[in-house]
C-alpha positions as CSV (number, residue, x, y, z in Angstrom):
1,M,0.0,0.0,0.0
2,R,2.8,2.3,0.9
3,A,4.6,1.5,-2.4
4,W,1.4,2.4,-4.4
5,L,1.2,5.7,-2.6
6,L,4.8,6.5,-3.2
7,S,4.5,5.6,-6.9
8,F,1.4,7.8,-7.2
9,L,3.1,10.8,-5.6
10,L,6.1,10.2,-7.8
11,V,4.0,10.4,-11.0
12,I,2.2,13.5,-9.8
13,G,5.5,15.1,-9.0
14,L,7.0,14.3,-12.4
15,V,3.9,15.7,-14.2
16,T,4.0,18.8,-12.1
17,L,7.7,19.4,-12.7
18,N,7.5,18.8,-16.4
19,P,7.7,22.2,-18.1
20,Y,5.7,20.8,-21.0
21,S,2.6,19.8,-19.0
22,V,-0.7,20.3,-21.0
23,L,-4.1,21.3,-19.9
24,A,-6.7,21.6,-22.6
25,K,-6.7,25.1,-24.2
26,E,-5.1,26.7,-21.1
27,T,-1.8,25.4,-20.1
28,D,-0.7,24.7,-16.5
29,A,0.4,27.8,-14.7
30,V,3.9,28.8,-14.0
31,I,3.4,30.1,-10.5
32,N,5.7,32.7,-9.0
33,K,5.5,34.6,-5.8
34,H,3.7,37.6,-7.3
35,D,2.1,36.2,-10.5
36,Q,0.6,33.2,-12.2
37,T,1.2,32.8,-16.0
38,T,-0.5,30.5,-18.6
39,I,-1.0,30.3,-22.3
40,L,-4.5,30.4,-23.8
41,S,-5.8,29.1,-27.1
42,E,-8.6,30.8,-29.0
43,S,-9.8,27.5,-30.4
44,D,-10.2,24.0,-29.0
45,T,-9.3,22.6,-32.4
46,Y,-7.1,23.5,-35.4
47,D,-8.8,23.8,-38.8
48,G,-5.7,24.3,-41.0
49,R,-5.6,28.1,-41.1
50,K,-2.3,29.9,-41.6
51,A,-2.5,32.2,-38.6
52,L,-3.2,31.0,-35.1
53,T,-4.2,33.3,-32.2
54,L,-3.1,32.5,-28.7
55,G,-2.9,34.6,-25.5
56,L,-0.3,35.1,-22.8
57,R,-2.2,35.4,-19.5
58,I,-0.4,36.9,-16.5
59,K,-2.4,37.1,-13.2
60,L,-0.7,39.8,-11.1
61,E,-1.0,40.4,-7.4
62,P,-2.2,43.9,-6.3
63,K,0.4,46.7,-6.7
64,W,2.3,44.6,-9.2
65,H,2.5,45.3,-13.0
66,T,4.0,44.3,-16.3
67,Y,4.9,46.3,-19.4
68,W,3.7,47.5,-22.8
69,I,5.8,47.2,-26.0
70,N,7.4,50.6,-24.9
71,P,7.9,50.0,-21.2
72,G,8.8,53.7,-20.7
73,D,11.8,54.9,-18.8
74,A,12.3,51.6,-17.1
75,G,11.1,48.0,-17.6
76,E,11.0,45.3,-20.3
77,P,8.2,44.1,-22.6
78,A,7.1,40.5,-22.6
79,S,8.3,38.2,-25.4
80,V,7.1,34.8,-26.7
81,F,8.9,32.2,-28.8
82,V,7.1,29.2,-30.2
83,K,8.2,25.9,-31.7
84,I,5.5,24.1,-33.8
85,N,5.6,20.2,-34.0
86,D,9.3,20.2,-32.9
87,H,10.2,22.5,-35.8
88,P,13.9,23.3,-35.5
89,T,13.4,27.0,-35.6
90,A,11.3,28.9,-33.0
91,Q,9.3,31.9,-34.2
92,E,8.5,35.0,-32.2
93,G,4.9,35.5,-31.4
94,K,3.5,38.8,-32.7
95,I,1.9,40.4,-29.6
96,E,-1.3,42.4,-30.3
97,W,-0.7,45.0,-27.5
98,P,-3.8,46.3,-25.7
99,S,-3.7,50.0,-24.7
100,P,-1.7,50.4,-21.5
101,E,-2.1,53.0,-18.7
102,P,0.7,55.5,-17.9
103,L,2.4,55.3,-14.5
104,S,4.4,58.2,-13.2
105,E,6.6,57.2,-10.3
106,N,9.9,58.6,-8.8
107,G,10.5,60.9,-11.7
108,L,10.0,58.1,-14.3
109,M,7.2,57.3,-16.7
110,S,6.2,53.7,-17.4
111,Y,3.4,52.2,-19.5
112,I,1.9,49.2,-17.7
113,Y,-0.8,46.6,-17.3
114,K,-2.2,45.5,-13.9
115,G,-4.5,42.8,-12.6
116,D,-5.5,39.9,-14.9
117,V,-3.5,40.7,-18.1
118,V,-4.0,38.9,-21.4
119,L,-1.6,39.7,-24.2
120,P,-2.9,38.2,-27.5
121,F,-0.3,37.0,-30.0
122,K,-0.3,35.4,-33.4
123,I,1.9,32.7,-34.8
124,S,2.2,31.5,-38.4
125,V,1.8,27.8,-39.0
126,P,4.4,26.4,-41.6
127,D,2.8,25.0,-44.7
128,E,4.0,21.5,-44.1
129,E,2.2,21.5,-40.7
130,M,-1.1,22.9,-41.7
131,N,-2.8,19.5,-42.2
132,K,-1.6,18.1,-38.9
133,P,-2.5,18.4,-35.2
134,L,-0.4,21.1,-33.5
135,N,2.0,20.4,-30.7
136,L,3.2,23.8,-29.4
137,K,6.2,24.4,-27.2
138,L,6.5,28.0,-25.9
139,K,9.2,29.9,-24.1
140,V,8.1,33.1,-22.5
141,R,10.0,36.0,-20.7
142,W,8.3,38.8,-18.9
143,L,9.0,41.3,-16.1
144,V,6.9,42.1,-13.1
145,C,7.5,45.1,-10.9
146,A,6.3,46.9,-7.8
147,D,8.9,48.3,-5.4
148,A,11.3,45.8,-7.0
149,C,11.4,44.2,-10.4
150,I,11.7,40.5,-11.0
151,P,12.4,39.0,-14.4
152,Q,10.4,35.8,-15.0
153,E,10.5,33.1,-17.6
154,G,8.6,29.9,-18.2
155,E,8.1,27.0,-20.6
156,F,4.7,25.8,-21.7
157,A,3.2,23.2,-24.0
158,L,-0.2,23.1,-25.8
159,E,-1.7,20.4,-28.0
160,I,-4.4,21.4,-30.4
161,P,-6.1,18.5,-32.2
162,K,-7.1,18.8,-35.9
163,G,-10.8,19.6,-36.5
164,A,-13.3,22.2,-37.4
165,A,-12.8,25.5,-35.6
166,S,-14.6,25.9,-32.3
167,D,-14.1,28.6,-29.7
168,S,-12.5,27.6,-26.5
169,K,-13.7,28.7,-23.1
170,E,-10.8,31.1,-23.0
171,A,-11.6,32.7,-26.4
172,S,-13.7,35.5,-24.8
173,L,-10.6,36.5,-22.7
174,I,-8.5,36.9,-25.9
175,Q,-11.3,38.7,-27.7
176,Q,-11.9,41.1,-24.8
177,S,-8.2,41.9,-24.8
178,L,-8.2,42.5,-28.6
179,S,-11.1,44.9,-28.1
180,K,-8.8,47.0,-25.9
181,K,-6.3,47.6,-28.7
182,P,-6.2,51.3,-29.8
183,K,-8.4,52.1,-32.7
184,Q,-7.1,53.4,-36.0
185,S,-7.2,57.2,-35.8
186,P,-10.0,58.7,-38.0
187,W,-8.0,61.9,-38.3
188,N,-4.8,62.9,-40.0
189,V,-2.4,63.6,-37.0
190,H,0.6,65.9,-37.3
191,I,3.5,67.0,-35.1
192,A,5.1,70.5,-35.4
193,P,8.9,70.6,-35.4
194,T,8.7,72.3,-32.0
195,G,6.8,69.3,-30.5
196,E,3.1,70.2,-30.7
197,L,1.0,67.2,-31.7
198,W,-2.0,68.6,-33.5
199,V,-5.2,67.4,-35.1
200,Q,-7.5,69.6,-37.2
201,N,-11.0,68.3,-37.7
202,D,-14.5,69.8,-37.6
203,A,-15.6,67.2,-35.0
204,I,-13.2,68.4,-32.4
205,S,-14.8,70.4,-29.6
206,P,-13.6,71.7,-26.2
207,L,-16.9,70.5,-24.7
208,H,-16.1,66.9,-25.2
209,M,-12.3,66.6,-25.1
210,I,-11.2,67.3,-21.5
211,H,-7.9,65.5,-21.2
212,A,-5.4,63.8,-23.5
213,W,-2.0,62.2,-23.4
214,F,0.4,60.6,-25.9
215,M,2.3,57.3,-25.4
216,P,5.0,56.7,-28.0
217,D,5.5,53.1,-29.1
218,K,9.3,53.6,-29.0
219,N,11.5,54.8,-26.2
220,G,13.8,57.8,-26.5
221,V,11.5,59.8,-28.8
222,I,10.1,62.3,-26.3
223,D,10.7,63.2,-22.7
224,Q,7.9,60.9,-21.4
225,I,7.7,62.3,-17.9
226,A,7.4,65.9,-19.1
227,P,3.9,67.5,-18.7
228,Q,1.7,67.3,-21.8
229,T,-0.4,70.4,-22.0
230,L,-3.7,70.1,-23.9
231,T,-5.4,72.9,-25.8
232,V,-8.7,72.3,-27.5
233,K,-10.5,74.8,-29.8
234,P,-13.4,74.2,-32.1
235,G,-11.9,72.2,-34.9
236,L,-8.3,72.0,-33.4
237,L,-6.6,69.9,-30.8
238,I,-3.0,70.7,-29.7
239,L,-1.0,68.5,-27.3
240,N,2.4,69.9,-26.3
241,L,5.2,67.3,-26.2
242,K,8.9,67.6,-25.5
243,P,11.0,65.8,-28.2
244,I,14.4,64.6,-27.2
245,H,15.9,64.9,-30.6
246,Q,15.1,66.9,-33.7
247,L,12.1,65.3,-35.5
248,D,12.8,63.5,-38.7
249,S,10.2,64.2,-41.4
250,L,11.0,60.9,-43.1
251,K,10.4,58.8,-40.0
252,P,6.8,58.3,-38.7
253,F,6.1,59.6,-35.2
254,S,3.9,56.8,-33.9
255,G,2.1,55.8,-30.7
256,I,-1.2,56.0,-28.9
257,L,-3.2,59.2,-28.5
258,A,-5.6,58.8,-25.5
259,I,-8.5,61.3,-25.3
260,Q,-10.8,61.6,-22.2
261,D,-14.2,63.1,-22.7
262,D,-16.5,65.0,-20.3
263,H,-18.0,61.7,-19.0
264,Q,-14.5,60.3,-18.0
265,Q,-14.6,57.9,-20.9
266,V,-11.2,57.3,-22.6
267,Q,-10.7,56.4,-26.2
268,H,-7.3,55.2,-27.5
269,F,-6.2,55.9,-31.1
270,S,-3.3,54.5,-32.9
271,V,-1.6,57.4,-34.7
272,K,1.3,58.0,-37.1
273,A,2.0,61.7,-37.1
274,S,3.7,63.5,-40.0
275,V,5.8,66.5,-39.3
276,A,4.0,69.7,-40.2
277,P,3.8,73.2,-38.8
278,L,0.8,74.3,-36.6
279,P,-2.1,75.9,-38.5
280,T,-2.6,79.6,-37.9
281,S,-5.6,81.2,-36.1
282,G,-6.8,82.5,-39.4
283,Q,-7.2,79.0,-40.7
284,S,-9.5,78.2,-37.7
285,Q,-11.7,81.2,-38.6
286,T,-11.7,80.0,-42.1
287,S,-12.8,76.6,-40.9
288,L,-15.8,78.1,-39.2
289,L,-16.8,80.0,-42.3
290,I,-16.4,76.8,-44.4
291,L,-18.8,75.0,-41.9
292,I,-21.4,77.8,-42.2
293,G,-21.0,77.9,-46.0
294,S,-21.3,74.1,-46.2
295,A,-24.5,74.2,-44.1
296,F,-26.0,76.9,-46.3
297,L,-25.3,74.9,-49.5
298,G,-26.5,71.7,-47.8
299,G,-29.7,73.5,-46.9
300,I,-30.3,74.6,-50.5
301,L,-29.7,71.1,-51.8
302,L,-32.0,69.7,-49.1
303,N,-34.9,71.1,-51.1
304,L,-34.2,68.5,-53.7
305,M,-34.0,65.5,-51.3
306,P,-37.0,63.1,-51.3
307,C,-37.7,63.7,-47.6
308,V,-38.8,67.3,-48.4
309,F,-41.2,66.4,-51.2
310,P,-44.3,66.6,-49.0
311,V,-43.3,70.1,-47.9
312,I,-42.6,71.1,-51.4
313,T,-46.3,70.5,-52.1
314,M,-47.3,72.8,-49.3
315,K,-44.9,75.5,-50.5
316,L,-46.3,75.3,-54.1
317,L,-49.8,76.0,-52.7
318,S,-48.5,78.8,-50.6
319,L,-46.6,80.4,-53.5
320,S,-49.7,80.1,-55.7
321,R,-51.8,81.8,-53.0
322,I,-49.5,84.9,-52.6
323,G,-48.1,85.1,-56.2
324,Q,-50.4,88.0,-57.1
325,E,-50.5,89.7,-53.7
326,H,-48.8,93.0,-52.8
327,I,-45.0,92.8,-52.3
328,S,-45.4,93.4,-48.5
329,V,-47.6,90.3,-48.2
330,R,-45.0,88.2,-50.0
331,Y,-42.3,89.6,-47.8
332,K,-44.2,88.8,-44.6
333,S,-45.1,85.3,-45.9
334,S,-41.4,84.5,-46.7
335,F,-40.4,85.9,-43.3
336,A,-42.9,83.7,-41.5
337,Y,-41.8,80.6,-43.5
338,T,-38.1,81.4,-42.8
339,A,-38.9,82.1,-39.1
340,G,-40.5,78.7,-38.8
341,I,-37.5,77.0,-40.3
342,L,-35.0,79.0,-38.2
343,C,-36.9,78.5,-34.9
344,C,-37.0,74.7,-35.5
345,F,-33.3,74.6,-36.4
346,I,-32.3,76.7,-33.4
347,A,-34.4,74.6,-31.0
348,M,-32.7,71.5,-32.4
349,A,-29.3,73.1,-31.9
350,V,-30.1,73.9,-28.2
351,A,-31.7,70.5,-27.7
352,F,-28.6,68.7,-29.1
353,V,-26.2,70.6,-26.9
354,A,-28.4,70.2,-23.8
355,L,-28.9,66.5,-24.3
356,R,-25.2,65.9,-24.9
357,W,-24.4,67.8,-21.7
358,M,-26.7,65.3,-20.0
359,G,-24.8,62.4,-21.4
360,S,-26.9,61.4,-24.4
361,Q,-25.2,60.6,-27.7
362,L,-27.4,61.7,-30.5
363,G,-27.0,62.2,-34.2
364,W,-28.7,63.8,-37.1
365,G,-32.2,62.3,-37.6
366,F,-32.2,60.9,-34.1
367,Q,-35.9,61.5,-33.6
368,F,-36.6,58.9,-36.3
369,Q,-35.0,56.3,-34.0
370,S,-38.1,56.8,-31.8
371,V,-41.1,54.8,-32.9
372,G,-43.4,57.2,-31.1
373,F,-42.1,60.2,-33.1
374,V,-42.5,58.3,-36.4
375,V,-46.1,57.3,-35.5
376,L,-47.1,60.8,-34.6
377,L,-45.5,62.3,-37.7
378,C,-47.2,59.7,-39.9
379,W,-50.6,60.5,-38.3
380,L,-50.0,64.2,-38.8
381,L,-49.2,63.8,-42.5
382,F,-52.2,61.5,-43.0
383,G,-54.4,64.1,-41.4
384,I,-53.0,66.8,-43.7
385,S,-53.6,64.6,-46.7
386,L,-57.2,64.1,-45.8
387,N,-57.5,67.9,-45.4
388,F,-56.1,68.4,-48.9
389,L,-58.6,65.9,-50.3
390,G,-61.4,67.9,-48.8
391,V,-62.6,65.4,-46.3
392,F,-62.6,68.2,-43.8
393,N,-61.5,71.9,-43.8
394,I,-59.3,73.5,-41.2
395,R,-58.2,77.0,-42.3
396,L,-55.7,77.3,-39.5
397,S,-52.9,75.5,-41.3
398,L,-52.4,74.5,-44.9
399,N,-55.8,74.9,-46.3
400,S,-55.8,78.7,-46.2
401,V,-55.5,78.9,-49.9
402,G,-57.7,81.8,-51.1
403,S,-58.4,83.0,-47.6
404,N,-58.6,86.7,-46.9
405,N,-57.3,86.2,-43.4
406,K,-53.7,87.2,-43.7
407,T,-52.8,86.2,-40.1
408,T,-54.0,82.7,-40.8
409,G,-51.9,82.6,-44.0
410,Y,-48.8,83.6,-42.0
411,S,-49.5,81.0,-39.4
412,S,-49.6,78.5,-42.2
413,D,-46.3,79.6,-43.5
414,F,-44.7,79.4,-40.1
415,F,-46.1,75.9,-39.5
416,T,-44.9,74.8,-42.9
417,G,-41.4,75.9,-42.0
418,L,-41.5,73.9,-38.8
419,L,-42.7,70.8,-40.6
420,A,-40.1,71.2,-43.4
421,V,-37.3,70.8,-40.9
422,L,-38.9,67.8,-39.1
423,V,-39.4,65.8,-42.2
424,A,-36.1,66.9,-43.8
425,T,-33.9,65.4,-41.0
426,P,-33.9,61.8,-42.4
427,C,-32.1,63.2,-45.5
428,T,-28.5,64.2,-45.7
429,A,-27.6,66.4,-48.7
430,P,-24.1,67.0,-50.1
431,F,-22.1,69.4,-47.9
432,M,-24.2,68.7,-44.9
433,G,-22.1,65.9,-43.3
434,I,-19.1,68.1,-42.4
435,A,-21.5,70.9,-41.2
436,I,-23.6,68.7,-39.0
437,A,-20.5,67.0,-37.4
438,G,-19.0,70.5,-36.7
439,A,-22.3,71.8,-35.3
440,L,-23.0,68.9,-33.0
441,N,-19.5,69.0,-31.5
442,A,-19.1,72.7,-31.1
443,P,-20.1,75.3,-28.4
444,L,-23.7,76.4,-28.5
445,W,-23.2,79.7,-30.3
446,I,-21.3,77.9,-33.1
447,S,-23.9,75.2,-33.3
448,V,-26.6,77.9,-33.6
449,L,-24.7,79.8,-36.3
450,I,-24.3,76.6,-38.4
451,F,-27.9,75.5,-38.0
452,I,-29.0,79.1,-39.0
453,G,-26.9,78.8,-42.1
454,M,-28.6,75.5,-43.0
455,G,-32.1,77.0,-42.3
456,L,-31.4,80.0,-44.5
457,G,-30.3,77.6,-47.3
458,L,-33.5,75.6,-46.9
459,A,-35.7,78.7,-47.1
460,L,-33.8,80.4,-49.9
461,P,-35.7,79.0,-52.9
462,Y,-39.1,80.0,-51.4
463,V,-37.8,83.5,-50.5
464,L,-36.6,84.0,-54.1
465,F,-39.9,83.1,-55.6
466,A,-41.9,85.1,-53.1
467,C,-39.9,88.3,-53.0
468,I,-38.2,88.8,-56.4
469,P,-40.7,90.2,-58.9
470,S,-39.2,88.5,-61.9
471,F,-39.7,85.1,-60.1
472,A,-43.1,86.1,-58.8
473,R,-44.4,86.8,-62.3
474,L,-43.8,83.2,-63.2
475,L,-46.5,82.1,-60.7
476,P,-50.0,81.6,-62.2
477,R,-53.0,83.4,-61.0
478,P,-55.2,81.7,-58.3
479,G,-58.2,79.8,-59.7
480,L,-60.1,76.5,-59.7
481,W,-56.9,74.7,-60.7
482,M,-55.6,75.3,-57.2
483,D,-58.3,73.1,-55.6
484,I,-57.5,70.4,-58.1
485,L,-53.8,70.7,-57.5
486,K,-54.3,70.7,-53.8
487,Q,-56.2,67.4,-54.0
488,F,-53.7,65.9,-56.3
489,L,-50.8,66.8,-54.0
490,A,-52.4,64.9,-51.2
491,F,-51.0,61.7,-52.8
492,P,-47.3,62.5,-52.3
493,L,-48.3,63.0,-48.6
494,L,-49.9,59.6,-48.5
495,L,-46.8,58.1,-50.1
496,S,-44.8,59.7,-47.2
497,C,-47.2,58.1,-44.8
498,L,-46.5,54.7,-46.5
499,W,-42.8,55.3,-46.1
500,L,-43.1,56.2,-42.4
501,A,-45.3,53.1,-41.8
502,W,-42.5,51.1,-43.4
503,V,-40.0,52.7,-41.0
504,V,-42.2,51.6,-38.0
505,Y,-42.4,48.1,-39.5
506,Q,-38.5,48.0,-39.7
507,H,-38.4,48.6,-35.9
508,Q,-40.0,45.1,-35.6
509,Q,-42.5,46.2,-33.0
510,P,-45.9,44.5,-33.9
511,M,-48.0,46.4,-31.4
512,S,-46.7,49.8,-32.5
513,F,-47.3,48.9,-36.1
514,L,-50.9,47.8,-35.2
515,V,-51.5,51.0,-33.3
516,L,-50.3,53.0,-36.4
517,L,-52.6,51.2,-38.8
518,T,-55.5,51.5,-36.3
519,G,-54.8,55.2,-36.2
520,F,-55.3,55.5,-39.9
521,V,-58.9,54.2,-39.5
522,G,-59.5,56.3,-36.4
523,L,-58.1,59.5,-38.1
524,G,-60.2,58.7,-41.2
525,F,-63.4,58.6,-39.0
526,I,-62.3,61.8,-37.2
527,A,-61.7,63.6,-40.5
528,W,-65.1,62.4,-41.9
529,G,-66.8,63.4,-38.6
530,V,-65.3,66.8,-38.6
531,G,-66.4,67.3,-42.2
532,I,-70.0,66.2,-41.5
533,I,-70.1,68.5,-38.4
534,Q,-68.8,71.5,-40.5
535,Q,-71.5,70.9,-43.2
536,L,-74.3,70.5,-40.7
537,Y,-73.1,73.6,-38.8
538,M,-73.2,75.7,-42.0
539,Q,-76.8,74.5,-42.5
540,G,-77.7,75.1,-38.9
541,T,-79.4,71.7,-38.6
542,Y,-79.1,68.3,-36.7
543,R,-77.6,69.8,-33.6
544,N,-78.0,66.5,-31.6
545,L,-76.3,64.5,-34.4
546,R,-73.4,67.0,-34.3
547,L,-73.1,66.5,-30.6
548,F,-73.2,62.7,-31.0
549,I,-70.5,62.7,-33.7
550,S,-68.4,65.0,-31.5
551,G,-68.7,62.5,-28.7
552,L,-67.6,59.6,-30.9
553,I,-64.6,61.7,-32.1
554,L,-63.6,62.4,-28.5
555,I,-63.9,58.6,-27.7
556,I,-61.7,57.7,-30.7
557,V,-59.1,60.4,-29.8
558,G,-59.0,58.9,-26.3
559,L,-58.6,55.3,-27.6
560,L,-55.9,56.3,-30.0
561,G,-54.1,58.2,-27.2
562,G,-54.4,55.3,-24.9
563,G,-53.1,52.9,-27.5
564,F,-50.2,55.1,-28.2
565,Y,-49.3,55.5,-24.5
566,F,-49.5,51.8,-23.6
567,F,-48.3,50.1,-26.8
568,V,-45.9,52.4,-28.6
569,H,-42.5,52.1,-27.0
570,D,-38.9,52.3,-28.1
571,E,-37.8,48.8,-27.5
572,A,-34.4,47.5,-28.4
573,T,-34.4,44.9,-31.2
574,H,-31.6,43.2,-33.1
575,S,-32.9,43.7,-36.6
576,V,-30.6,44.8,-39.3
577,A,-32.3,46.6,-42.1
578,G,-31.2,46.1,-45.6
579,I,-28.7,43.3,-44.8
580,K,-28.2,41.1,-47.9
581,E,-27.0,37.6,-48.0
582,D,-23.5,38.6,-49.1
583,A,-23.2,41.3,-46.3
584,I,-22.4,40.9,-42.6
585,P,-23.7,43.1,-39.7
586,F,-21.3,45.8,-38.5
587,S,-19.0,44.9,-35.7
588,E,-16.0,47.0,-34.8
589,Q,-14.2,43.9,-33.5
590,K,-14.9,42.1,-36.7
591,L,-13.7,45.1,-38.7
592,E,-10.5,45.2,-36.8
593,E,-10.0,41.4,-37.3
594,L,-10.5,41.7,-41.0
595,R,-8.1,44.6,-41.3
596,R,-5.5,42.7,-39.3
597,E,-5.9,39.9,-41.8
598,H,-5.3,42.5,-44.6
599,K,-8.7,41.9,-46.2
600,P,-10.5,44.8,-48.0
601,V,-13.8,45.9,-46.3
602,F,-16.6,48.2,-47.4
603,V,-18.6,49.7,-44.5
604,N,-22.1,51.0,-45.1
605,M,-23.7,52.9,-42.2
606,T,-27.4,53.2,-42.9
607,A,-30.9,53.4,-41.5
608,S,-34.4,52.5,-42.8
609,W,-35.6,56.0,-42.0
610,C,-32.8,57.6,-44.1
611,L,-34.2,58.0,-47.6
612,T,-30.7,59.1,-48.9
613,C,-29.4,55.8,-47.6
614,M,-32.2,53.8,-49.3
615,V,-31.7,55.6,-52.6
616,N,-27.9,55.0,-52.5
617,D,-28.4,51.4,-51.7
618,K,-30.9,50.8,-54.6
619,V,-29.1,52.9,-57.2
620,A,-25.4,52.2,-56.4
621,L,-24.6,49.6,-53.8
622,S,-27.1,47.0,-54.9
623,S,-26.3,47.5,-58.6
624,E,-24.9,44.5,-60.5
625,K,-21.8,46.5,-61.4
626,V,-20.8,47.2,-57.8
627,Q,-21.8,43.8,-56.4
628,K,-19.7,42.2,-59.1
629,A,-16.7,44.4,-58.1
630,F,-17.2,43.4,-54.4
631,K,-17.2,39.7,-55.4
632,N,-14.2,39.9,-57.8
633,Q,-12.1,41.9,-55.3
634,H,-13.1,39.7,-52.4
635,I,-14.4,42.8,-50.5
636,T,-16.3,42.1,-47.3
637,Y,-19.5,44.2,-47.3
638,M,-20.4,45.3,-43.8
639,V,-23.7,47.0,-43.0
640,G,-24.4,49.0,-39.8
641,D,-28.1,49.6,-39.1
642,W,-28.8,52.8,-37.1
643,T,-32.6,52.5,-37.5
644,Q,-32.6,52.2,-33.7
645,Y,-30.0,53.8,-31.5
646,D,-26.8,51.7,-31.3
647,K,-23.9,53.2,-29.2
648,S,-21.2,51.3,-31.2
649,I,-22.5,52.8,-34.5
650,G,-22.8,56.2,-32.9
651,D,-19.2,56.1,-31.6
652,F,-18.0,54.9,-35.0
653,L,-19.8,57.7,-36.8
654,K,-18.4,60.3,-34.3
655,A,-14.9,58.9,-34.6
656,H,-15.1,59.6,-38.4
657,G,-16.4,63.1,-38.0
658,R,-20.1,62.3,-38.7
659,E,-23.2,62.7,-36.6
660,G,-25.6,60.8,-38.8
661,V,-26.0,58.5,-41.7
662,P,-25.2,57.7,-44.4
663,L,-21.5,57.0,-44.0
664,Y,-19.5,54.9,-46.5
665,I,-15.9,53.9,-45.9
666,Y,-13.7,51.6,-48.0
667,Y,-10.8,50.0,-46.2
668,P,-8.3,48.8,-48.9
669,I,-5.7,46.1,-48.3
670,K,-3.0,48.8,-48.1
671,G,-3.3,52.5,-47.5
672,K,-5.7,54.7,-45.5
673,P,-9.4,54.3,-45.4
674,K,-11.4,56.1,-48.0
675,I,-14.6,58.0,-47.1
676,L,-17.0,58.1,-50.0
677,P,-19.5,61.0,-50.8
678,Q,-23.0,60.9,-49.3
679,I,-24.6,60.7,-52.7
680,L,-23.5,57.6,-54.7
681,T,-23.6,56.3,-58.2
682,P,-22.1,53.0,-59.3
683,N,-19.3,54.8,-61.1
684,I,-18.4,56.8,-57.9
685,V,-18.2,53.5,-55.9
686,I,-16.1,51.8,-58.6
687,D,-13.7,54.8,-58.7
688,Y,-13.1,54.7,-55.0
689,L,-12.5,50.9,-55.1
690,F,-9.9,51.0,-57.9
691,D,-8.5,54.6,-58.1
692,P,-5.5,54.9,-55.8
693,K,-5.6,58.7,-55.9
694,K,-9.1,58.8,-54.3
C-alpha cells in the first residue's frame, strides 16, 4: 500500500515538474511569488488556417504590474517564442498589444498593465504542418515590478487537435483583450517641429475633449515624464510634447493618443503623425466660415431631397396663394416661413447641446429612431392629406388657400417651415455631413450659427420666388386649378405616410405597427366626422347629431391616445435593415479582425428612415456592377443599421467626423481608409475601389 502511494506521488511530481505539461486550451500555470502565468488558445481545435491566435495570460498580485511594447523609462516588454511540432526554428509570437495605462513614479514614466492581463499574439503555421494536429512548445519571458522588479520566464506546452474550428472557453478573454487595442485614428495627425502634436478636424470640440496624453511606441523619442499640456479649440486639438531629438520628417512619429471626454470615458487611437507646422488662427476662422457655408449649400440642396417632397407641395400651394399679392404680403409670408425653419433649427441646436451635456449621444435624424415620433408624424401627414382631399376643412394650417385672413396665412407659412425641418432630417444632402458634425460637437453659439446657415439655405428658394418680382411673375393666378392641384398633391403626402409606416415596421414592434394602422382608421373617421359637423353647422341643422358625432370623435381620440401611450415604446431589437445575403452586420471587433488579416472591407452605415441611404443602396450599392466588383475583389461588405440607436455605431460615426447616416468607408488592403461621398452612383463607388488617388 505504501509502495502504491509512493508511486502515485512520484507520477504526480513528475507531471508537475514537467515544463511541457498540457491542460486543454489553457496550459498549466507557471506560479511565482507575485504572478501566475499561462498560455491560452482561442480555439479547441485547429482547422488548418495559416495564422493562429493565442494569448499570454499573467495574473498579477495587487500593486504589481508588467509592461507594454514601450515600457517607458524603465522596464521590459514580454516576449514569446514558439516551436510548432518540434520544428527546429522557433518563431517569435507577434503580440497584439492592448492599450496600457501610464504610471508616473519617482520621476520616471512607465506604460503598464495591472490585474489579470491577457496579451494576445499570433503565430504562423508552416505550410507543411497545416494539415496536422499542433504540438506547441512555448518559451516566455516577462518582467513584473512593484517596489522591486523580478524577471520571469517559463516554458509551456499546448496540444491542439485537428478539426473544425470551435471557440475555447478562453476565447472570450482573448477577444476582450483584442477589443482594448487602440483604434485606428480617424483623423490625420501631425506634429510640429517644436513638438506640438496637433489634429485639425471639424468634429473636435472643447466641450467633449477634457484631457489627452500621448504614449510613443518607441522609447527615447520624447521626454515621457514631461507635462503634456492640452489645448482644444473648435476644430483644433494641440498636445504639447517635448521631443528629445530633432524630429525627422522621413520617419513616422507613432504611438497611442488617448482622449478623455467629459464623461470620463477614454478612447485610445493608434496614430502615425507626420511633421507639419501648426495651423494659424486665421485657418481656424476660415474653418468656421467653411462650416457655415457648407451648411448653407446643404440647406439649399436639401430642397431636392426626397424627404422634403411633402413640404414642397405645401410651398407650391402657398406660393400660388401669394403670387399675385402685394409685395409686402409676400415679404411677410417668406419671413414667416423662414422664421418657422430657423426656430426649429435653433431649437434643435439647443436640444442637441443640452442632451449631450446630460450624457446622451445623439446624431442627425435621431428623432426617427423613436417609434413614437415616427407614428405621430405619420398620423400628422395622414391628417393633412385628408385635409387636402377635402374630407374636412381647417383653415388654421395649410388649407388657407384663397383665404382673406392674412394672419391665418402667415401661421400656415410658419407651421410649414417647422414641418419642413422635421421631415427633412432623415435626409443628408451633399455638404451637410461636415457641417452637422461640426455643429453637434461645437459650443452652443457655433452650433446655432451653423444651423441658422442651414435653415437659410433651406428657405432660400421659397424666398426668391416670393420676394423677387421676376420670379413672382412666373407664378400663375389663383383659380379652380388650385383646388384640383391641392387634392392631387395629397397623394405625395400619402406616399410619405406609407414610407413612415415602413419605418415603423422596420423597428420590428408589432403592437406599435398595429396602433399605427388602427390610427389611420381612427383618423379617417375623425376627419369624416369633422367634415360632417362642418357641413351641418353651416346648414344650422341636426344639432343632436353633431353632438353625437363629436362625442364619438372624443372617444376615438381617447382610444388612440391610450393605445399610443400603452403600446408604442422604443424597445431594443436586433434587426438589421437592408442586410443582404452577401453582407455581414457591422462589428468594430470584426472590422479590426478583417483589417489585421489584410482583407478589404466596405462599410455602409445606414438606417431604414434615411431616404438618402435607401436611394444610394438601390441605385449604387445593390447594382450589378458594384456587387460584381465586391465579389471579384473579395471585398467584405459590412452594414451597420442605425434605425434604432446603437452606441457602437454612434461612436463609429463620431470617430469619423459624422453625426448621422449615411457614411460609406472603404478599407483597402493597403493604405488609409477612403470616405465616399454621401450621394453615390455605381461609377463613384467603382472609382473609390480602384483609383489609388481617391
